[in-house]
C-alpha atoms as one frame of an Amber mdcrd trajectory, in Angstrom:
protein
  11.355  25.259   8.703  14.913  25.677   7.507  16.691  27.811  10.116  19.866
  26.018  11.326  21.886  22.908  10.617  19.389  21.007  12.739  15.826  22.174
  12.598  13.196  21.580  15.202   9.445  21.661  14.892   7.803  21.365  18.259
   4.390  19.826  18.446   2.730  19.991  21.845   0.324  17.134  21.757  -1.580
  15.429  24.523  -1.248  11.707  23.893  -3.006  10.334  26.947  -1.027   7.525
  28.410   2.598   8.645  28.052   4.737  10.815  30.322   8.401  10.918  31.092
   8.795  10.304  34.777  11.829  11.053  36.908  13.157   7.554  36.260  12.717
   7.931  32.496   9.698   5.608  32.321   6.394   6.077  30.561   3.348   6.319
  32.773  -0.264   6.018  31.711  -3.145   8.457  32.000  -0.952  11.543  31.654
   0.341  13.793  28.870   3.673  14.358  27.165   5.217  17.108  25.076   6.601
  15.522  21.933   9.317  17.170  19.895   9.840  16.401  16.203  13.290  17.206
  14.828  14.199  17.869  11.213  17.902  17.294  10.648  20.295  18.857   8.159
  19.344  16.361   5.444  15.666  17.279   5.813  14.586  14.059   7.521  11.965
  14.555  10.261  11.406  12.181  13.163  10.019  12.313  16.710  12.262  12.608
  19.740  11.041   9.599  21.681  11.423   9.081  25.445  14.791   7.643  26.378
  13.340   4.580  28.057  10.114   2.792  28.842   8.737   0.683  31.593   9.405
  -3.049  31.092   7.325  -4.799  28.458   7.435  -7.902  26.311   5.653  -7.751
  22.966   5.053 -10.125  20.065   5.082  -8.772  16.524   3.690 -10.439  13.400
   5.186  -9.218  10.120   6.161 -10.683   6.766   8.520  -7.987   5.463  11.998
  -9.091   4.472  14.850  -8.568   6.949  12.492  -7.352   9.664  14.840  -8.919
  12.207  17.273  -6.067  11.591  14.788  -3.599  13.074  14.596  -5.290  16.463
  18.184  -4.635  17.651  17.840  -0.984  16.670  14.611  -0.637  18.616  15.887
  -2.505  21.663  19.021  -0.369  21.721  16.764   2.660  22.086  14.351   0.881
  24.439  16.248  -1.898  26.239  13.400  -2.577  28.642  11.043  -3.572  25.805
  11.607  -7.124  24.588  10.418  -7.929  21.075   9.524 -11.404  19.764   9.291
 -11.219  15.970   7.236 -13.828  14.110   6.122 -14.470  10.556   2.900 -16.477
  10.439   2.140 -15.901   6.773   1.824 -13.106   4.241  -1.494 -11.426   3.626
  -4.511 -13.722   3.829  -2.816 -16.600   5.722  -1.875 -14.135   8.456  -5.321
 -12.547   8.415  -6.974 -15.926   8.875  -4.868 -16.598  11.965  -5.526 -13.097
  13.282  -9.289 -13.381  12.757  -9.297 -16.719  14.571  -7.375 -15.254  17.508
  -9.673 -12.232  17.716 -12.747 -14.441  17.732 -11.212 -16.710  20.380 -10.224
 -13.776  22.561  -6.602 -14.936  22.819  -3.603 -15.732  20.682  -3.284 -12.432
  18.858   0.077 -10.628  18.777   0.657  -7.208  20.294   1.626  -5.632  16.966
   0.529  -6.940  13.582   1.205  -6.014   9.972  -2.033  -5.355   8.099  -2.518
  -4.060   4.568  -4.597  -0.938   4.052  -7.506  -2.788   2.464  -7.712  -5.339
   5.282  -7.679  -2.893   8.178 -11.449  -2.154   8.320 -12.426  -5.808   8.767
 -10.364  -6.057  11.959 -11.644  -2.715  13.183 -15.218  -3.942  12.748 -14.505
  -7.055  14.828 -13.009  -4.901  17.622  -9.623  -6.520  17.128  -7.525  -3.367
  16.881  -6.731  -0.715  19.457  -7.088   3.041  19.068  -3.498   4.252  19.512
  -4.070   7.969  18.914  -3.350   8.826  22.560   0.107   7.310  22.235   1.344
   8.115  18.741  -1.284  10.282  17.083   1.197  13.123  16.873   3.149  11.315
  14.154   0.469  12.398  11.667   2.628  15.125  10.010   5.175  12.465   9.054
   2.848  10.689   6.592   0.965  11.707   3.426  -2.611  12.703   4.151  -4.173
   9.917   2.117  -2.163   7.220   3.942  -3.183   8.672   7.304  -6.817   8.654
   6.221  -6.469   4.931   5.526  -5.554   4.234   9.176  -7.628   6.943  10.882
 -11.133   5.496  10.821 -14.247   6.806  12.555 -12.189   9.331  14.492  -9.727
   6.742  15.830  -6.162   5.815  14.897  -5.825   2.069  14.368  -2.382   1.752
  12.777   0.745   3.497  11.539   1.380   3.539   7.774   4.462   1.578   6.750
   4.654   1.479   2.985   2.543   2.517   0.030   1.987   1.570  -3.597   1.314
   4.631  -5.761   0.835   3.371  -9.281   2.724   4.180 -12.442   3.653   2.952
 -15.902   6.607   0.569 -15.878   7.647   0.045 -19.479  10.316  -1.609 -21.606
  12.492   1.112 -23.038  14.094  -1.299 -25.480  10.775  -2.190 -27.111   9.456
   1.359 -27.101  12.673   2.560 -28.750  12.763  -0.319 -31.226   9.287   0.429
 -32.525   9.490   4.198 -32.072   6.635   4.251 -29.557   6.310   7.362 -27.400
   5.796   6.876 -23.680   2.044   7.467 -23.254   0.819  10.259 -21.022  -2.881
   9.446 -21.392  -4.908   6.268 -21.664  -5.810   7.222 -25.237  -2.082   7.344
 -26.031  -1.618   4.044 -24.218  -4.165   2.443 -26.546  -2.355   3.885 -29.565
   0.915   2.480 -28.187  -0.775  -0.912 -27.984  -1.912  -0.629 -31.582   1.599
   0.256 -32.804   3.148  -2.629 -30.892   0.517  -5.087 -32.115   1.083  -3.955
 -35.704   4.857  -4.357 -35.351   4.834  -7.649 -33.436   1.546  -9.456 -32.879
   3.199 -11.888 -30.435   3.629  -9.144 -27.839   1.117  -7.314 -25.689   1.318
  -3.756 -24.437   0.461  -5.187 -20.995  -1.752  -7.687 -19.178  -4.756  -7.410
 -16.879  -4.683  -9.864 -13.983  -8.204 -10.914 -13.083  -6.908 -13.107 -10.260
  -5.407 -10.058  -8.510  -8.249  -7.668  -7.868  -5.933  -5.305  -6.023  -4.563
  -4.398  -9.441  -8.029  -4.038 -10.958  -9.168  -1.996  -7.975  -6.246   0.367
  -8.588  -7.355   0.897 -12.188 -10.888   1.672 -11.006  -9.632   3.973  -8.236
  -7.495   5.994 -10.653 -10.514   6.246 -12.944 -12.568   7.936 -10.228 -14.426
   4.877  -8.926 -15.075   5.062  -5.174 -17.488   2.223  -4.441 -17.737   2.624
  -0.655 -18.615   5.430   1.702 -19.467   4.976   5.360 -22.219   7.421   6.310
 -24.333   7.975   9.444 -27.170   6.219   7.595 -25.094   3.186   6.646 -22.754
   2.128   3.873 -23.236   3.628   0.436 -22.183   1.118  -2.201 -21.785   2.078
  -5.851 -20.190  -0.184  -8.434 -22.459   0.895 -11.284 -21.203   4.451 -11.794
 -20.402   5.819 -15.231 -16.772   5.992 -14.153 -16.752   2.250 -13.437 -18.306
   1.507 -16.815 -15.738   3.725 -18.554 -12.763   1.973 -16.955 -13.983  -1.581
 -17.510 -15.101  -0.908 -21.095 -11.694   0.592 -21.858  -9.790  -2.493 -20.714
 -12.316  -4.836 -22.298 -11.786  -3.016 -25.579  -7.997  -3.405 -25.389  -8.382
  -7.116 -24.757 -10.782  -7.569 -27.678  -8.329  -5.779 -29.988  -5.535  -8.089
 -28.908  -3.432  -5.336 -27.326  -3.794  -6.611 -23.749  -3.696 -10.177 -22.487
  -5.963 -11.493 -19.745  -3.582 -13.238 -17.349  -3.367 -14.881 -13.968  -0.551
 -13.033 -12.265   2.000 -14.813 -10.056   1.462 -18.121 -11.859   4.133 -20.112
 -13.763   2.565 -19.248 -17.130   2.466 -15.532 -16.337   6.004 -15.443 -14.962
   7.249 -17.319 -18.039   5.558 -14.815 -20.359   6.996 -11.900 -18.411  10.470
 -13.368 -18.407  10.312 -14.163 -22.131   9.361 -10.587 -22.989   5.693 -10.939
 -23.882   4.743  -7.641 -22.215   5.959  -4.186 -23.139   4.645  -2.586 -19.972
   3.229  -3.235 -16.529   0.696  -0.988 -14.835   2.199  -1.441 -11.407   2.909
   0.024  -8.021   6.073   1.520  -6.578   7.016  -1.947  -5.330   6.436  -3.639
  -8.689   9.952  -3.331 -10.146  11.361  -5.108  -7.066   8.643  -7.671  -6.406
   6.634  -8.069  -9.611   9.151  -7.770 -12.453  12.816  -8.212 -11.527  12.433
 -11.640  -9.834  11.074 -13.111 -13.068  13.782 -11.844 -15.414  16.178 -14.441
 -16.774  19.873 -14.060 -16.025  21.472 -11.792 -18.584  18.119 -10.489 -19.828
  18.181  -7.736 -22.444  14.871  -6.298 -21.260  15.304  -2.660 -20.233  12.649
  -1.524 -17.787  11.946   2.093 -16.839   9.280   3.982 -14.855   7.001   6.782
 -16.039   4.013   8.596 -14.587   0.619   6.920 -14.575  -1.327   7.624 -17.806
  -4.192  10.039 -17.272  -7.753   9.967 -18.492  -7.448  13.638 -19.463  -4.254
  15.282 -20.667  -2.777  17.441 -17.926  -4.572  15.733 -15.032  -2.647  14.528
 -12.008  -4.636  11.586 -10.667  -3.230   8.398  -9.231  -4.273   5.402  -7.168
  -2.676   3.017  -4.729  -2.104  -0.710  -5.022  -0.849  -2.428  -1.889   0.887
  -0.946   1.096   0.843  -1.999   4.719   0.482  -0.697   8.239   1.489  -1.738
  11.729  -1.471  -2.040  14.100  -1.849  -2.830  17.802  -4.373  -5.467  18.831
  -6.840  -5.123  21.661  -5.361  -8.235  23.285  -2.072  -6.533  24.091  -1.075
  -6.116  27.746   1.391  -3.417  26.750  -0.456  -0.863  24.611   2.092   1.921
  25.117   5.109  -0.190  24.223   3.260  -1.744  21.276   2.202   1.625  19.876
   5.725   2.902  20.412   7.179   0.010  18.404   4.661   0.450  15.573   5.447
   4.146  15.284   9.209   3.987  15.938  10.046   1.498  13.184   8.184   3.654
  10.670   9.526   7.054  11.739  13.076   6.556  13.042  15.646   7.446  10.385
  17.719   4.284  10.728  14.630   2.072  10.725  13.135   3.725   7.637  16.506
   3.331   5.936  16.373  -0.433   6.508  12.777  -0.645   5.326  13.604   1.244
   2.114  16.863  -0.546   1.286  16.712  -3.148  -1.477  16.232  -6.724  -0.297
  19.428  -7.776  -2.040  21.340  -5.266   0.060  19.834  -6.429   3.327  16.725
  -4.274   3.548  12.987  -4.751   3.133  12.660  -3.230  -0.329   9.645  -1.090
   0.617   8.384   2.185  -0.794   8.166   3.633   2.693   5.279   5.965   3.512
   7.308   8.398   5.662   7.258  11.856   4.044  11.014  12.251   4.522  11.895
   8.989   2.789  13.220  10.895  -0.194  15.998  12.301   1.980  17.495   8.827
   2.418  20.046   7.450  -0.082  18.492   3.991   0.342  15.194   5.370  -0.968
  16.255   8.090  -3.373  19.272   6.424  -4.965  19.479   4.987  -8.485  17.889
   1.632  -9.219  20.301  -0.650 -11.076  17.500  -2.819 -12.457  15.905   0.304
 -13.952  19.084   1.376 -15.686  20.143   3.681 -12.880  16.846   5.560 -12.917
  15.832   7.197  -9.622  12.379   5.675  -9.928  11.216   6.404  -6.392  11.370
  10.118  -7.125   8.753   9.577  -9.832   6.480   7.594  -7.529   7.026  10.184
  -4.777   5.913  12.904  -7.167   2.696  10.960  -7.754   1.967  10.283  -4.063
  -0.061  13.509  -3.614  -2.092  12.608  -6.692  -3.733   9.697  -4.856  -7.278
  10.721  -3.906  -7.404  10.935  -0.111 -11.159  10.271   0.064 -11.007   6.623
  -1.046 -12.541   4.256   1.543 -12.275   0.511   2.034 -15.182  -1.597   3.214
 -14.961  -4.197   5.994 -15.582  -6.919   3.393 -12.595  -6.587   1.065 -12.022
 -10.340   0.801 -15.594 -10.951  -0.313 -15.537  -7.946  -2.649 -12.322  -9.068
  -4.337 -13.630 -12.612  -4.741 -16.830 -11.361  -6.304 -14.940  -8.940  -8.558
 -12.921 -11.865  -9.859 -16.061 -13.879 -10.588 -17.899 -11.080 -12.378 -14.927
  -9.683 -14.312 -13.839 -13.156 -15.407 -17.317 -13.645 -16.828 -17.093 -10.208
 -18.431 -13.747 -10.757 -20.149 -14.733 -14.249 -21.286 -17.767 -12.779 -23.067
 -20.432 -14.378 -20.907 -21.920 -11.094 -19.672 -21.773  -7.388 -20.518 -20.037
  -4.650 -18.550 -23.356  -3.351 -17.235 -24.365  -6.831 -16.132 -21.026  -7.503
 -14.431 -21.161  -4.257 -12.445 -24.828  -4.697 -11.518 -24.165  -8.262 -10.384
 -21.274  -7.002  -8.286 -23.460  -4.295  -6.798 -26.215  -6.749  -5.890 -23.845
  -9.360  -4.445 -21.942  -6.903  -2.249 -25.115  -5.214  -0.997 -26.599  -8.587
  -0.150 -23.457  -9.693   1.668 -23.283  -6.460   3.662 -26.874  -6.815   4.796
 -26.353 -10.472   5.671 -23.443  -9.443   7.886 -25.703  -7.044   9.762 -24.597
  -3.799   8.119 -27.015  -1.080   7.093 -26.873  -0.195   3.407 -27.797   3.395
   2.539 -29.212   4.595  -0.755
C-alpha cells in the first residue's frame, strides 16, 4: 500500500507466547499485535519488540560471514546471547543433528536446514512448531517457500534463501557460433547440435548424476511430483509419463554427444568447467557465485550470462528450485521464543537480509534471499560483475513465482537421492532402460518407506 513516505501494513495476529510487558519483555501464553512496516524503498519488515527476557541460544549455520549477523541481532536484543557454530555443511551437520535428536540432548536451539531435509527432522520430532511466535511473517516470503516450511498445519522453520533455476550460458560461445539463447528445451537441443557441429570438443552442458538435487530440479520443472502426503499414507510416483519424458530427453542429448555425464564438484569437472568445456549450466540462482565463478581461471575470457529457464512448451512459465535453506528451532531448546525470534529476525530485518544477499567477496553470505522485498536492496538487485554487469537476480526473481507451490519432499530424501544416483547411473551407462530405472526407483523407495513404518497409499 503506497500512501506515504513510510507505509505501514498492520497485521493483527495472535502468536501465542509473545506479549510486550510493561518492562519491555516477552511473556509466554499471551498474544501480541505485530506491525509490519513498508519503508520508502518498498522493503517490508516486522516491527519487533524492543527487548526480550534473558536467553542464551546456540545456532548452527554454515553460511559465509554469519558472524556479522550476531552483533546486529544483539544490538536489537541485548538480553539474548547468541553462540554461533558451524558443525558442517549439509549432510555432516544433519548427521550430528540426527544423533543429538535421537540422544535427546546436544542439539542447538536454532539450526540451518535445507528445504529437502526438513521433513526428516519433523518426522523424528526434532523441530518445534514456531507458528505461535513468528507465523505472521508469512506475507514476507513467496508462497512456495512458505509451503516448504509449513508442514501438516505447523510452521517448522523460516525460509532463508532459495534456488530458482535458470539457464546460465556463455555469451562468448553463443555469439561466436551464432547460437540463439534457447527459450524451450527443443531449442536447447538444437543449440547443442549447432555447438557440437561447430566444435565437437565442447558440450552444451553437463548432467551431474552425483548431485541428485540438480536432477530433481530437472524433474520438478518437467512436472514430476513424486511425493504427496495424504490421509491414507504417502503416494509415491516415479513412473509418470512426465518422468519418462524428462529422463528420455536428457538421455537422448547424452547419446548424441551434446551433453556430458559428469560428477560435479570433482577435480575433473572443475577442470573441464574452467577450461571452457561447457557452453551452459542449468543452475540455480546461487550457481554463478558458488558453482561457476570459483572455478574460473584468473583472466578467463569466458563470458557468462543468465537467461530464463527453457520451457517444455513455448510461452509456458514453469520453474523449479534447486537448493535453498531455512532456519529451524529444535525441540530441545529452553528458549523457544528467543530462538524463533532469531530465526525470523535474521531473515526479515532489512540490515540482516542485506548482509545475507551481499556477495561473499564483499563481506556477505552471497545468498539469493527468500524475502519478497530482497529486490529493493542494492546488495541483491545490483549488477553482477562476474556476469558482465547483468542484474541477474532480477531474472531469477521474475521466475520465483513460476516454481510450483505444490511440490512436496518426503522424509527420506537422503535415501531417495542415493537410489536416484544408482538407477540413473545405470540408465546413462546403458545397463537399463528409462522405464526400468524409474520402476526400480519406485520399488526401492516404496520398500524403504514401508520398512521405516510409513503407510504407502495407491
